[in-house]
Each structure stands twice: as C-alpha cells, then as structure tokens.
N, C-alpha and C positions, 0 to 999 in steps of 0.2 A: 648286812642288811641280812642274812638271814634268819637273823632272833628277831627283827622285824618283820618283814614276811610270813615272819610261822607264827607271829603276836598278829599281825593284822585278819591269821587267815581265821585264826583263836574267836577274835573277835566277834567276824562274818559270822560263824558257825555259829555263835550265843547268838543270836540278831535272826538269823534264821530258824533255828528254834525256839526261840521267842515268839515270831512275830503264825508261823504254826502251832506253836498249841493255845496262844491266842484268838488266833481261827479256830483251831479245832473243839477249842471248849464252845465258843459261839453257839456252833454247829451247832453239839450235842445241847445248851442252852435249849435254840430253839424246837429243838425236836422236841422235848420234854416241852415247851412253854404248849407247843401247837395242840399238845395232847390234852392237857390240863387246864386248858383259856378251850379247849374248839372251835379254832379260828388255824384258817391260811398263813400260812409265813411264805417267806418270800426273804434272802441274800444276797441283794445287790452287790454286784464287782464293776466295780469305774478299770479297769486294766489301762486306758491313758493318762488316770491322775492318783493310778496306785491305793484305790482308795477304796470300802465297803461296808454298807451300813443295813436297816432291816425292815423290810415292809408288810402291814397285816393286811387284812382286808377279811370280811365275814360272807362274802358274797364264793358259794363255789370255784374254784379252779379245776378249771384238767391240762393234761398237759398236750400240750400235740405235740408231735414229732415232725421234724422239720428235714425236707426231702434230700438225705444226698445226692451230688453228683448224680447224672445217666447212664449204669452203663451200655453198648451198640447192643447188645440185647434187649434190654427194652425201650431202645431210644425203637426198638424194629419192633417188637410188641404192643407199642405206642400208637405207631403205622400202620398195624395191620387191625385194631380198637377206631382210629380216627379214618378207616378204607368202611368198615363194615356197619359208623353212624351214619356217615358219609349215602350210604343206601339207605339206612332204615330209613333217614330225611327225605330220600326223595320218592320211595315209600308214602311218608305223611304228609309232603306235597303233593300227592300224585289222589290222595285223602279229604285234600282242603278244597278242592275242585268241586271232587259234591257235596263237601259241608264238612264240619266237622265227624273227629274219628273219637268212638264209646269213649276209649281212653284219655281225649284229650278233652273231652265230657265231666271223666273223676277229673284227673288229677284237676282244671281246674276249676272245682269247687272241696281242692282240701287249702290251708293255707301253708306260707310257705312259713321254715321253722327261724327265728329267728336266735343266735348264742351270744349268752349278753357277757358282754367280756367284762370281769371283774375292777374292781378299784380296788387298787392299795391304795394307802395313808406311810409316810415313813411311824416307825414306832420309837418313841419321843424319851424315848427310861434311859434311864444314864446305862445302866448295861450294854444296852444294845448305841450307844450314840457314833456317827462316820466317824471309822477308825484310819488312819491313813494307816501304809505300811511303812516304817522307819528305812532312815534313805539307805545302803545296802542291800533295801531288800527288792526284787518287784513281782510280778507278776507275770510269766512266761504269754501261760495260756490255762482256760477251764472248757471242759468240756461235758454234758451235760445228755440223762435221758431223751430228752426234748434239743436239741445240737449236738450231737455229736461227736460233730466237726473242732478240731479248739478253735477256739477264742480266742481272737491274740489283740483285738483291742478297742474296743467303744465300752457297749456295757454285755456284759450276761450273768447271771439269772440260777436260784439253786429253789425250788420247793420245797414245801415242806407243807406235813395233811392230821389234818385230827384224827385222822385214824392214827397215826400211830407209823407215818410212814414218809419217809426224806426221798427224792427222787436219787438216780445213783449218779455219782460227780468227779471228778476231780480236777483238785484244782492244785497245779503246778507256781510254784516261787523259783527263781531264780535271781545271780547278782549282777551285776551293773556288766557285769565283759559276761552273762549265760555260762557262765562254764563248769557252776553250783545250783545243782537243783533239791529242791526238794519238792513232798509230790505230798497231797491231800485224796483220801480218796475216801466219799460217806459207803460206810450199812444202810440199805432201804428199810431194813429190816431195826435193824436195835438202833441206828440212827451216831454205830458209834464211826469212830474217825479214825481210820490209817495214814500211821505217817512215815514216811520213807525218803533217806538222804539220796533221793535218784528222779531222774525224767519218767513219769509213767505215764500209761493212754490205756484205754479200755478193752483191748487187746493184751493191752499186757499183765502177765497175773505173775 
C-alpha cells in the first residue's frame, strides 16, 4: 500500500508540474505576443469547467479595480458624505425655485463621457487553443489586480498590454482533496512567472 500511495503521489506531482509549466509558458508567450503585435490580450479561466483560453482586441483596455468589502470606518465616512450631499441638494433645490444656478447651466452644456467597453474575440491559433487541466489538477482560485479577492468559481481573467505589462495575478491549483497546492504568480514588468508548490495570496511574499 505504501508503494502504491507513493507512486500516486509522484504521478500527481508530475501532473501538477506539467500543468503549471504549460500555463506559465502560455503567460510568458502572451506577454511577448501583446508587445510584438501591439494588441491587448487576456487569458480567461473557467474555474467551473477547469479550462482556460485566450482572447484579443485592438480596443484600449482599462483595468478597473473592483471594490473590496467595506469596513466600518469607511461606512461612517460614506454616511458623512451622503449627509453633506443631502445638504447641497437642499441648497440646489432652493436655487431652482428661482431659476437654474450658474453651475447647473454650465454642467448642462457638458456632454457626459461614455466609456467604450473593449470587444474581445477568441484567438484561434493552435498554440493558444482552449486547454483543459489534467484530471487530477483543479483551479482553486485566481486573484488579480482588478479583482484582488479570490475568485473560486465562474470566470476570471488576466490582462496583457502592448506596452509590456501584464497585470499582477496569482493562480492557485489544487488536487481533488484540496491537500496539494501549486501557485503561479505573474511579474507585471518582466512577464515572468514564479511557480511554488504551496498556496499563495497577494499578502504572502
């Protein structure tokens, strides 16, 4: 039994290394491809289906950080801000009874800016075709600059820019029992990927 378990562990470790190295190679390739071809790329992870693929666009891409859960201090600050806005609104309402204020007239002449969302399409190149993790390997979670909290289900993305930048990200892999972990962390400036045989997060250095 000890020999069988030992061999199974060796096979799992080999699969973990193979999956990690392949994903790391894809990330480094995308980093170079974005610069050489002047395109915006992103790698999409489907954590439910255990697959990932690549999408591209020529539209400018802007990273928008998603909000973290608010703490009590922040909630109190927002209540104060809302109170101040309410006072301003009351003053504005009083002004509208006698006509529009100069500020309102000026604001009314400024058109609202609409942010165009980039349109991505899947890359059909053979080297970047959709890839499924080997059976004993699973995504545990993915953390990125625009979504620093662990994404454990659905889809997660990592963006690559033509100016030679990839957003910082940590991809954690696990075995079926969630006991063995491998992690991949991107270097935003060099595009290199650090692989370690442990679970990692942004806080852990």
